[in-house]
LODREN-302007 format. One record per residue: residue number from 1; residue in one letter; x, y, z of N, C-alpha, C in turn. Coordinates in steps of 0.001 Angstrom, whole numbers, plus 524288, in hexadecimal, padded with zeros to 5 digits. Layout:
(pt NUM; "A"; (X; Y; Z); (X; Y; Z); (X; Y; Z))
...
//
This chain:
(pt 1; "M"; (15D02; F066C; 5D930); (157A3; F062C; 5DE03); (156CF; F0B39; 5E01B))
(pt 2; "E"; (1548C; F0CEC; 5DF0D); (15368; F1311; 5E265); (14DE3; F1419; 5E283))
(pt 3; "D"; (14B37; F16CD; 5E6AB); (146D4; F182F; 5E7F7); (146B4; F1D99; 5E78B))
(pt 4; "F"; (14250; F1FF5; 5E573); (14181; F25EF; 5E5D7); (13CCC; F27B6; 5E870))
(pt 5; "N"; (13E5F; F2CF3; 5ED4E); (13A02; F2DDC; 5EF91); (139AA; F3321; 5EF30))
(pt 6; "V"; (134A0; F36D4; 5EF4B); (13428; F3AFB; 5EEB0); (131A8; F3D67; 5F335))
(pt 7; "F"; (1347F; F41FE; 5F545); (13209; F4494; 5F9EC); (12F61; F49A4; 5F86B))
(pt 8; "V"; (12BD0; F4B14; 5FB28); (129FA; F50C3; 5FAE5); (1292B; F52E8; 5FFC7))
(pt 9; "K"; (1291C; F58A6; 5FF1E); (128D8; F5BA6; 604EB); (12305; F5BE3; 6055E))
(pt 10; "S"; (120BA; F5B78; 608FB); (11B7B; F5BF9; 60AC9); (119F0; F610A; 60B41))
(pt 11; "P"; (116C7; F6338; 607C2); (11567; F6998; 60932); (111FA; F6A40; 60FC3))
(pt 12; "T"; (1105A; F650F; 6116A); (10CCB; F671B; 6171D); (11136; F6569; 61BE0))
(pt 13; "T"; (114B4; F61E0; 61AF1); (1186C; F5FAC; 6200D); (11E79; F62AC; 61EE2))
(pt 14; "G"; (120D0; F6295; 619AE); (124D0; F657D; 6188A); (1284A; F5FF9; 6189D))
(pt 15; "S"; (12737; F5B5C; 61997); (1294E; F5693; 619D4); (12933; F54E5; 61376))
(pt 16; "H"; (12DA1; F51BF; 61275); (12F84; F4F08; 60E5D); (12CA3; F487D; 60D3A))
(pt 17; "C"; (128C4; F4930; 609A0); (12521; F4497; 60A57); (1276A; F40F8; 604F6))
(pt 18; "L"; (1260A; F3B92; 605AA); (12758; F3905; 6025F); (122B3; F38BA; 5FE34))
(pt 19; "A"; (1239A; F3AD8; 5F90F); (11E92; F3AEC; 5F5C0); (11F4F; F37B9; 5F233))
(pt 20; "A"; (1240C; F3522; 5EFF3); (12414; F3093; 5EB83); (127C6; F2D49; 5EBEA))
(pt 21; "S"; (12845; F287C; 5EB59); (12B29; F2509; 5EC93); (12C58; F2066; 5E7DA))
(pt 22; "A"; (12FEA; F1E46; 5E5DA); (1306B; F19F9; 5E397); (13575; F1749; 5E628))
(pt 23; "T"; (13326; F1445; 5E957); (135DD; F11C7; 5ED14); (1360D; F0C31; 5EACF))
(pt 24; "L"; (13A33; F07A4; 5EA13); (13ACF; F03A4; 5E99D); (13BCF; EFF8F; 5ED3C))
(pt 25; "F"; (13F60; F03E2; 5F0E0); (142EC; F0070; 5F40E); (142D1; F025F; 5FA3A))
(pt 26; "P"; (13D84; F020C; 5FC2B); (13D76; F0482; 60123); (14121; F030F; 60590))
(pt 27; "A"; (142D1; F0604; 6098A); (14593; F03A2; 60D83); (14323; F0377; 61290))
(pt 28; "G"; (13FAD; F0099; 612F7); (13C68; F0004; 61737); (136D1; F0284; 617FB))
(pt 29; "W"; (13590; F0431; 612B0); (13119; F0826; 6147A); (12CDE; F0707; 60F15))
(pt 30; "C"; (12768; F093F; 60F5D); (123B8; F074E; 60B6D); (1233C; F0BFA; 609DC))
(pt 31; "M"; (123C4; F0D71; 603AD); (122AE; F1265; 600DD); (11C49; F14D5; 602AE))
(pt 32; "P"; (118EA; F11EF; 601D4); (1149D; F14C1; 601D2); (11200; F16D0; 60769))
(pt 33; "A"; (113D4; F1461; 60CB3); (1135F; F16C2; 61084); (1161D; F1B69; 611A3))
(pt 34; "R"; (11A58; F1C78; 60DFD); (11D84; F2157; 60EBD); (11D84; F2602; 60B4E))
(pt 35; "M"; (11968; F25E7; 60791); (116FB; F290A; 6049D); (1150F; F2DB7; 60897))
(pt 36; "G"; (11805; F32F1; 60571); (114C3; F37A0; 60925); (116B9; F387E; 60E7C))
(pt 37; "K"; (11A91; F355B; 60F04); (11D7C; F3642; 614C2); (12155; F3979; 61488))
(pt 38; "S"; (12254; F3BAE; 61923); (12738; F3FF4; 61A4A); (12BA4; F3CB4; 61A87))
(pt 39; "V"; (130CA; F3F97; 61A23); (13571; F3BE1; 61949); (13688; F39C4; 62049))
(pt 40; "T"; (133BB; F3DE2; 62330); (134D7; F3B01; 62986); (13051; F37A2; 62A34))
(pt 41; "S"; (12BDD; F375C; 627BC); (128B7; F33D2; 62844); (12A6D; F2D68; 62629))
(pt 42; "L"; (12C89; F2EBD; 62198); (12EF3; F29CE; 61F64); (1336F; F280B; 62348))
(pt 43; "H"; (135B9; F29E9; 625E5); (13A58; F290A; 62964); (1389B; F26FB; 62EDC))
(pt 44; "E"; (134B3; F27B5; 62FFA); (131FD; F271C; 634FE); (13492; F20EB; 6377D))
(pt 45; "P"; (13540; F1BDE; 6355F); (136C4; F184A; 6376E); (13CFC; F18D9; 6370F))
(pt 46; "V"; (13FF0; F1DF1; 6359E); (14571; F1D85; 63671); (14777; F1FAA; 63B72))
(pt 47; "P"; (14AE8; F1CE2; 63F9E); (14B46; F1F4D; 644E5); (14E06; F2462; 642AA))
(pt 48; "L"; (14DF5; F27FB; 646E6); (1510B; F2C9A; 64636); (14EAA; F2F7D; 6425E))
(pt 49; "W"; (14C4F; F2E98; 63F0E); (14B59; F32DB; 63A8A); (149D8; F358E; 63C9B))
(pt 50; "E"; (14495; F36D1; 63F69); (1413D; F3C13; 6405A); (14554; F3F6F; 64390))
(pt 51; "S"; (1473B; F3D33; 64771); (14B02; F3FCC; 64A84); (1503C; F43A7; 6487F))
(pt 52; "R"; (151FA; F3FD4; 6451E); (1573D; F40B0; 643EB); (157F7; F43DD; 63CC2))
(pt 53; "L"; (1534F; F40CA; 63AB3); (153B4; F42DE; 6339F); (14FA0; F4461; 63159))
(pt 54; "S"; (14ACE; F446E; 63342); (146AF; F46C4; 630F5); (14809; F4C82; 63041))
(pt 55; "T"; (14821; F502E; 6334D); (14824; F5435; 63231); (14BD5; F55C6; 62EBA))
(pt 56; "S"; (1511C; F54D5; 62F17); (15654; F5572; 62B24); (15429; F52D1; 62578))
(pt 57; "V"; (15183; F4F4F; 62544); (14F2F; F4D2B; 62071); (14C95; F5076; 61CED))
(pt 58; "E"; (147F9; F51E1; 620A3); (144B2; F5697; 61E39); (1466E; F5A98; 61C59))
(pt 59; "H"; (14A8D; F5CBC; 62017); (14E17; F6146; 61F85); (15151; F605D; 618B1))
(pt 60; "Y"; (153A1; F5D31; 618A3); (15612; F5B58; 613AB); (152BC; F5B25; 61061))
(pt 61; "F"; (14F2B; F58C0; 610DD); (14AFB; F5805; 60BCA); (14A5E; F5DB2; 60A2F))
(pt 62; "T"; (14853; F6108; 60CEA); (14631; F668F; 60C3A); (14A97; F6962; 609DA))
(pt 63; "R"; (1506B; F68C6; 60AAB); (153AD; F6B10; 60959); (15797; F6915; 604A0))
(pt 64; "L"; (154F9; F641C; 602B3); (157BD; F6271; 5FEE4); (1571E; F6461; 5FA46))
(pt 65; "A"; (15AE1; F66E2; 5F7B7); (15B1F; F6A9E; 5F27F); (15A4B; F65FA; 5EC8C))
(pt 66; "P"; (1570F; F684F; 5E970); (157EB; F6520; 5E40E); (15CB3; F6241; 5E198))
(pt 67; "K"; (1609E; F669D; 5E2DA); (165B8; F6525; 5E05D); (168AE; F6154; 5E2DA))
(pt 68; "S"; (16772; F6105; 5E78C); (169C7; F5D55; 5EADF); (16802; F578B; 5EBDD))
(pt 69; "S"; (16A89; F5417; 5EE13); (16807; F4EED; 5F029); (16B5E; F4D1D; 5F4A6))
(pt 70; "M"; (1692A; F48C5; 5F767); (16B40; F46C4; 5FCFF); (16B97; F4130; 5FACA))
(pt 71; "Q"; (16EEF; F3F3D; 5FD24); (17027; F37A2; 5FB0F); (17140; F36C8; 6012E))
(pt 72; "R"; (16EFC; F318D; 60456); (1705D; F2FD9; 60790); (17043; F2A12; 6075A))
(pt 73; "H"; (17419; F26D6; 60A56); (172FC; F20CD; 60995); (17058; F1E66; 60F5C))
(pt 74; "Y"; (16E5A; F190E; 60DDA); (16C60; F1791; 612A5); (16BF5; F10F0; 612CD))
(pt 75; "F"; (16C3D; F0F32; 6155F); (16BD9; F09AC; 6155A); (16914; F073C; 61961))
(pt 76; "F"; (16744; F01B5; 6187C); (16460; EFECE; 619CC); (16728; EF973; 61A54))
(pt 77; "V"; (16728; EF59E; 62022); (1681B; EF164; 61F04); (162E0; EED74; 61E99))
(pt 78; "Q"; (162CC; EE988; 61B1D); (15E6A; EE5DD; 61BB0); (15FDE; EE169; 619FD))
(pt 79; "I"; (15C06; EDC90; 61C4A); (15E61; ED7C9; 61BE8); (15ADA; ED5CD; 61640))
(pt 80; "E"; (15DC3; ED248; 61384); (15C0D; ECFF6; 60F4C); (15B17; EC956; 61264))
(pt 81; "P"; (15496; EC91B; 6118D); (15366; EC3CC; 612DC); (15451; EBF61; 60DE6))
(pt 82; "P"; (153AA; EB9A8; 60EA1); (1549B; EB6FF; 60B33); (15115; EB7E6; 606AE))
(pt 83; "N"; (15245; EB71E; 60260); (14FB6; EB852; 5FD33); (14C59; EBCAE; 5FCD0))
(pt 84; "C"; (14EAF; EC0F2; 5FD80); (14CD4; EC545; 5FDE9); (14E2E; EC864; 5F81F))
(pt 85; "S"; (14A28; EC9AE; 5F562); (14B36; ECBBA; 5F0E1); (14CD0; ED1F3; 5F258))
(pt 86; "L"; (14EED; ED4D9; 5ECA2); (15075; EDA3C; 5ED9F); (14C39; EDD48; 5EE10))
(pt 87; "A"; (1485F; EDD1F; 5EC04); (1435D; EE001; 5EC98); (14269; EE05C; 5F1FD))
(pt 88; "E"; (142A4; EDB9D; 5F52C); (14273; EDB74; 5FA17); (14577; EDE7B; 5FE6E))
(pt 89; "L"; (1498A; EDE2E; 5FB4D); (14EB0; EE02F; 5FEF8); (14E98; EE700; 5FF04))
(pt 90; "L"; (14BAD; EE835; 5FA59); (14C95; EED68; 5F88F); (14697; EF1B9; 5FB1F))
(pt 91; "F"; (14208; EEDA6; 5FAF5); (13CA3; EF011; 5FB78); (13BB9; EEECC; 600D1))
(pt 92; "I"; (13C33; EF238; 6046F); (13B6C; EF223; 6098A); (13857; EF51E; 60BFE))
(pt 93; "Q"; (1326A; EF381; 60DA4); (12F61; EF74B; 60EE2); (12EC0; EF7DF; 61588))
(pt 94; "Q"; (1315F; EF498; 61844); (1313C; EF4C2; 61D35); (136CF; EF42E; 62025))
(pt 95; "G"; (13892; EF639; 62365); (13D53; EF4F3; 6251C); (13E4A; EF0EE; 626B0))
(pt 96; "K"; (13AC3; EEE3A; 629E0); (13C39; EE8B5; 62B5F); (13E2F; EE5C4; 62780))
(pt 97; "D"; (13CE4; EE62D; 6229B); (13D9F; EE258; 61D27); (143DF; EE3A1; 61C0A))
(pt 98; "F"; (1488E; EE6FC; 61F23); (14D39; EE79C; 61E03); (14F65; EE27F; 62138))
(pt 99; "F"; (14CF4; EE0C8; 62606); (14E71; EDD05; 62780); (14B9F; ED8E1; 62835))
(pt 100; "P"; (14922; ED69C; 62596); (1452E; ED0E8; 623D5); (1475F; ECD60; 62853))
(pt 101; "G"; (143C3; ECB68; 62C00); (14555; EC61F; 62E65); (1497F; EC8A8; 63386))
(pt 102; "S"; (14A9F; ECD50; 6348C); (14DC4; ECF65; 6378C); (152E2; ECB4A; 637E4))
(pt 103; "R"; (15523; ECAF3; 63C23); (15892; EC7F9; 63D45); (15878; EC28A; 63AC3))
(pt 104; "H"; (157D5; EC135; 63693); (156AB; EBB4A; 63430); (15C43; EB8BE; 634A3))
(pt 105; "V"; (15D0C; EB48A; 635C7); (160F4; EB0B7; 63640); (163DD; EB097; 631F5))
(pt 106; "D"; (161FC; EB2CB; 62D7A); (1665D; EB263; 6299D); (1683A; EB7A3; 6269D))
(pt 107; "M"; (166C0; EBA77; 62AEE); (169AB; EBEE3; 629B4); (16FFE; EBFD0; 62966))
(pt 108; "D"; (172EB; EC1EA; 62628); (1787E; EC200; 625F5); (179E2; EC63A; 621D9))
(pt 109; "H"; (17DB6; EC79F; 62268); (18023; ECB7D; 61F2E); (17EB4; ECBA8; 6188A))
(pt 110; "H"; (17E8D; EC68B; 617C9); (17BCB; EC72C; 611BB); (17597; EC8F8; 61141))
(pt 111; "S"; (17339; EC746; 61552); (16D85; ECAF2; 6156B); (16CC2; ECF6F; 6153A))
(pt 112; "V"; (17083; ED304; 617F4); (170E6; ED86C; 618A8); (170E0; EDBAA; 61381))
(pt 113; "I"; (16DDE; EDF14; 61340); (16CD8; EE2BA; 60EAD); (16D7E; EE803; 60FAF))
(pt 114; "I"; (1713F; EEBEA; 60E20); (1721C; EF072; 60ED9); (16F1B; EF2DB; 60B43))
(pt 115; "R"; (16A80; EF5A7; 60D58); (1684E; EF8E7; 6090B); (168F4; EFE4C; 60889))
(pt 116; "H"; (16C17; F00CC; 60520); (16DDF; F051C; 603E1); (169DD; F09D4; 601A7))
(pt 117; "E"; (16970; F0E54; 604AD); (1657C; F110F; 5FFCF); (1689F; F16C5; 6005E))
(pt 118; "R"; (16800; F191E; 5FB42); (16B27; F1E52; 5FAA6); (16586; F2135; 5F941))
(pt 119; "Q"; (16513; F24B7; 5FB37); (16129; F2861; 5FC2B); (1628C; F2DDE; 5FB13))
(pt 120; "T"; (15EAE; F3044; 5F64F); (16098; F343E; 5F4AF); (15B64; F382F; 5F4B0))
(pt 121; "F"; (15C92; F3DC2; 5F62D); (15924; F4199; 5F687); (15A72; F46F1; 5F23A))
(pt 122; "R"; (15641; F468F; 5EEFA); (15696; F4C41; 5EB9D); (15140; F4DFF; 5EAEE))
(pt 123; "R"; (150D0; F5415; 5EBDD); (14C9B; F57D6; 5EB83); (14B53; F58AC; 5E533))
(pt 124; "L"; (147A0; F56FC; 5E408); (14500; F58F5; 5DD32); (144D2; F5EAD; 5DD45))
(pt 125; "L"; (145F2; F5FFA; 5D9CD); (145B7; F66AB; 5D998); (1406C; F67D4; 5D7ED))
(pt 126; "R"; (13E60; F6631; 5D473); (13842; F6857; 5D3C8); (13449; F6818; 5D743))
(pt 127; "S"; (1341C; F6270; 5D9A2); (12F28; F60C0; 5DDE4); (1315A; F62E0; 5E328))
(pt 128; "D"; (135D6; F62CE; 5E48E); (1382D; F6349; 5E9FE); (137AB; F5DD7; 5ED6C))
(pt 129; "A"; (1372B; F5AED; 5EA27); (13649; F547B; 5EC32); (13C26; F5251; 5EC9D))
(pt 130; "I"; (13BDD; F4F74; 5F079); (141FC; F4DE5; 5F210); (14291; F466E; 5F10D))
(pt 131; "V"; (1450F; F460C; 5ECA6); (145EF; F4020; 5EAA1); (14904; F3D9F; 5EE07))
(pt 132; "F"; (146BF; F38E9; 5F169); (14A05; F3640; 5F3D9); (14C15; F30BE; 5F19C))
(pt 133; "T"; (15088; F2EE0; 5F057); (1518F; F294F; 5EDA1); (15416; F274D; 5F22F))
(pt 134; "V"; (15367; F20DB; 5F060); (155DE; F1D69; 5F3DD); (15813; F198E; 5F026))
(pt 135; "R"; (15C97; F1920; 5EFE2); (15F6E; F13F6; 5EC51); (16158; F10D2; 5F04A))
(pt 136; "T"; (15DFB; F0A82; 5F01D); (15F25; F0712; 5F3D5); (1626F; F02FF; 5F11E))
(pt 137; "S"; (16698; F01B5; 5F435); (169F4; EFCF8; 5F1CD); (16BDB; EF99C; 5F67B))
(pt 138; "L"; (16AC8; EF44A; 5F422); (16D3E; EF04B; 5F8D2); (171FD; EEEB0; 5F8F5))
(pt 139; "Q"; (1745E; EEC96; 5FD9F); (1791D; EEAE1; 5FCB0); (17923; EE73A; 6000C))
(pt 140; "R"; (17AEE; EE1F7; 60061); (17C37; EDE7D; 6033B); (17FBB; EE038; 6091A))
(pt 141; "L"; (17F35; EDF40; 60D73); (183CD; EDF8F; 610B2); (188CE; EDDF2; 60F4D))
(pt 142; "T"; (1888B; ED8EF; 60D02); (18D99; ED684; 60B3D); (18F55; ED955; 606D2))
(pt 143; "E"; (18D95; EDD21; 60465); (18F46; EDF89; 60046); (19153; EE61D; 60335))
(pt 144; "V"; (1911A; EE5DB; 60572); (193AC; EEBEB; 607A5); (1994E; EEAF5; 60866))
(pt 145; "P"; (19C18; EF026; 6059A); (1A0C6; EEEC1; 605A6); (1A344; EEEC4; 60AEB))
(pt 146; "E"; (1A818; EEBBF; 60BB6); (1AA58; EEBFB; 6105C); (1ABA2; EF099; 6130D))
(pt 147; "D"; (1AE35; EF466; 61058); (1B060; EF9F3; 61060); (1ABA0; EFCF7; 6135A))
(pt 148; "Q"; (1A67F; EFA47; 61262); (1A11F; EFDE9; 6139F); (19D88; EFB8E; 618CB))
(pt 149; "R"; (1A12A; EF7B2; 61A23); (19CD8; EF3E0; 61ED4); (19C93; EF6BD; 6243D))
(pt 150; "A"; (1A294; EF95F; 62519); (1A2CE; EFB85; 62A7F); (19FF4; F005A; 62A8B))
(pt 151; "A"; (19F78; F048F; 6268B); (19BB0; F083C; 62723); (1962C; F06E4; 626C6))
(pt 152; "L"; (19514; F01BC; 623D2); (18ED9; F0064; 62476); (18F2A; EFEFE; 62A4F))
(pt 153; "V"; (192FA; EFC2F; 62D3B); (190D6; EFAE7; 632C9); (190BF; F0084; 634C3))
(pt 154; "Q"; (194BE; F041E; 634CE); (194B2; F083B; 638B2); (18EF5; F0BC2; 637A0))
(pt 155; "E"; (18C8B; F0BF2; 631E1); (188A8; F0E2D; 631CB); (183CB; F0B99; 6351B))
(pt 156; "I"; (182BF; F06C3; 63448); (18035; F0445; 637CD); (18108; F0500; 63E1E))
(pt 157; "R"; (18495; F051E; 64027); (1858B; F0478; 64592); (18514; F0B69; 64734))
(pt 158; "N"; (184F7; F0F1B; 643E7); (184E1; F14B7; 64560); (17E84; F1664; 6442C))
(pt 159; "W"; (17B2A; F1199; 642A7); (174E0; F130F; 643B9); (17383; F14E4; 6489B))
(pt 160; "P"; (16FF4; F191C; 64974); (16DAD; F1822; 64DEC); (16B00; F1435; 64FE6))
(pt 161; "E"; (16964; F12B3; 6545A); (16762; F0F1C; 6561C); (161DE; F0D55; 652C9))
(pt 162; "E"; (15F9D; F11F0; 652C7); (15A98; F1225; 650C5); (15961; F1073; 64B27))
(pt 163; "I"; (15E37; F1344; 64893); (15E59; F11DE; 6434A); (15FAA; F0CDD; 64145))
(pt 164; "A"; (163BA; F0A9B; 64442); (165EC; F03A3; 643CA); (160AB; F00CF; 644E7))
(pt 165; "R"; (15CA3; F0178; 648D7); (158A5; EFF1B; 6495C); (15543; EFE76; 64495))
(pt 166; "Y"; (1543B; F0411; 642F1); (15104; F0464; 63E3C); (151EE; F00CB; 63A4B))
(pt 167; "K"; (15823; F0058; 63872); (15AA6; EFE5E; 63394); (15B60; EF97A; 635E8))
(pt 168; "G"; (159E8; EF7EF; 63A97); (15A9C; EF1A1; 63B2B); (15FCA; EEEE5; 63C7A))
(pt 169; "R"; (163E1; EF298; 63E1E); (168D1; EF097; 63F55); (167A8; EEC31; 642B6))
(pt 170; "H"; (1646D; EEB57; 645F0); (164F5; EE74B; 64990); (163A8; EE1A7; 6471B))
(pt 171; "V"; (161B5; EE102; 64326); (16089; EDDCD; 63E88); (16541; EDB73; 63CA5))
(pt 172; "W"; (16860; EDF74; 63A24); (16C4B; EDE48; 636A4); (172C9; EDF67; 637FF))
(pt 173; "D"; (17277; EE1BE; 63C88); (17785; EE42D; 63EB2); (17CE8; EE0C6; 63F62))
(pt 174; "E"; (17AFE; EDCB0; 64102); (17F89; ED87E; 64254); (180F7; ED695; 63E3B))
(pt 175; "V"; (17E23; ED513; 6390F); (17F8C; ED3B5; 63482); (1833C; ED6C9; 63101))
(pt 176; "V"; (18191; EDC52; 6316B); (1827D; EE092; 62F02); (187A4; EE1CC; 63056))
(pt 177; "V"; (187F3; EE29A; 6357C); (18DD0; EE5BD; 6370A); (19134; EE06A; 636E1))
(pt 178; "G"; (18F74; EDAE5; 638EA); (19318; ED766; 6383A); (19599; ED5D3; 632FD))
(pt 179; "W"; (1911A; ED6D5; 62F29); (19472; ED63F; 62B4A); (19859; EDAA7; 62833))
(pt 180; "C"; (195EF; EDEDB; 62996); (199DD; EE4BD; 6280F); (19F92; EE3E6; 62BD7))
(pt 181; "L"; (19FA1; EE1C0; 6313F); (1A3D7; EE199; 632A4); (1A70D; EDCCB; 63179))
(pt 182; "G"; (1A5E6; EDA04; 62E85); (1A8B9; ED518; 62CE2); (1A633; ED03A; 62F63))
(pt 183; "G"; (1A19A; ECFE8; 62F8F); (19F40; ECA22; 63162); (19F92; EC992; 63720))
(pt 184; "R"; (1A245; ECDF5; 63A72); (1A2F6; ECCB4; 64098); (19E1E; ECBD5; 6438A))
(pt 185; "L"; (1999B; ECE3E; 6400F); (193EF; ECCD7; 64410); (1909E; ECAB4; 64122))
(pt 186; "G"; (18CA7; EC800; 641EF); (1888F; EC653; 6407D); (18899; EC432; 63AAF))
(pt 187; "G"; (1832E; EC20B; 63831); (182B5; EC0B2; 632FA); (1856A; EBBE5; 632C7))
(pt 188; "K"; (18376; EB872; 62E5D); (1853B; EB33F; 62CF6); (188FA; EB4DE; 627C6))
(pt 189; "G"; (18E03; EB1A1; 627C2); (190E0; EB11F; 6230E); (190D3; EB3E5; 61F50))
//
């Protein structure tokens, strides 16, 4: 499962803007509303983006050479409601849909999904455009290998408070951390 996005540098603003996209699995966004927007505009809802990342990402896009590429990994936690199809889990156009029903009584470690994204960036030689790909995979919390659970908890706990709120940690923290630490906190059997 891979999405493809193409960014081109605007001759008027100098910012890289979304020019084309083949996105099947949006993670909390709607493609038609994003077309033509700059990288900074696309990330407006993300806390700390403008103050910490916007300038450096634009600078990186400008310097990215055709023979080099960059890869990064990102993850979200989402809640699987009862009777949810795979398509519904993958196709999320609004952030609230990561946590349908919020803290519903049936949420436990079996209903938690870790949504992994492998993101790559590469400049095209002839057009100078940047291709941004996102490969999405889903993993149940119960399938996270035991030797990786402590690292998952550490990463979650190290998020700045603004990022934690944005990613909905208050909704699933007790269940996820409890499961990863051996069931000492929250969540049903």
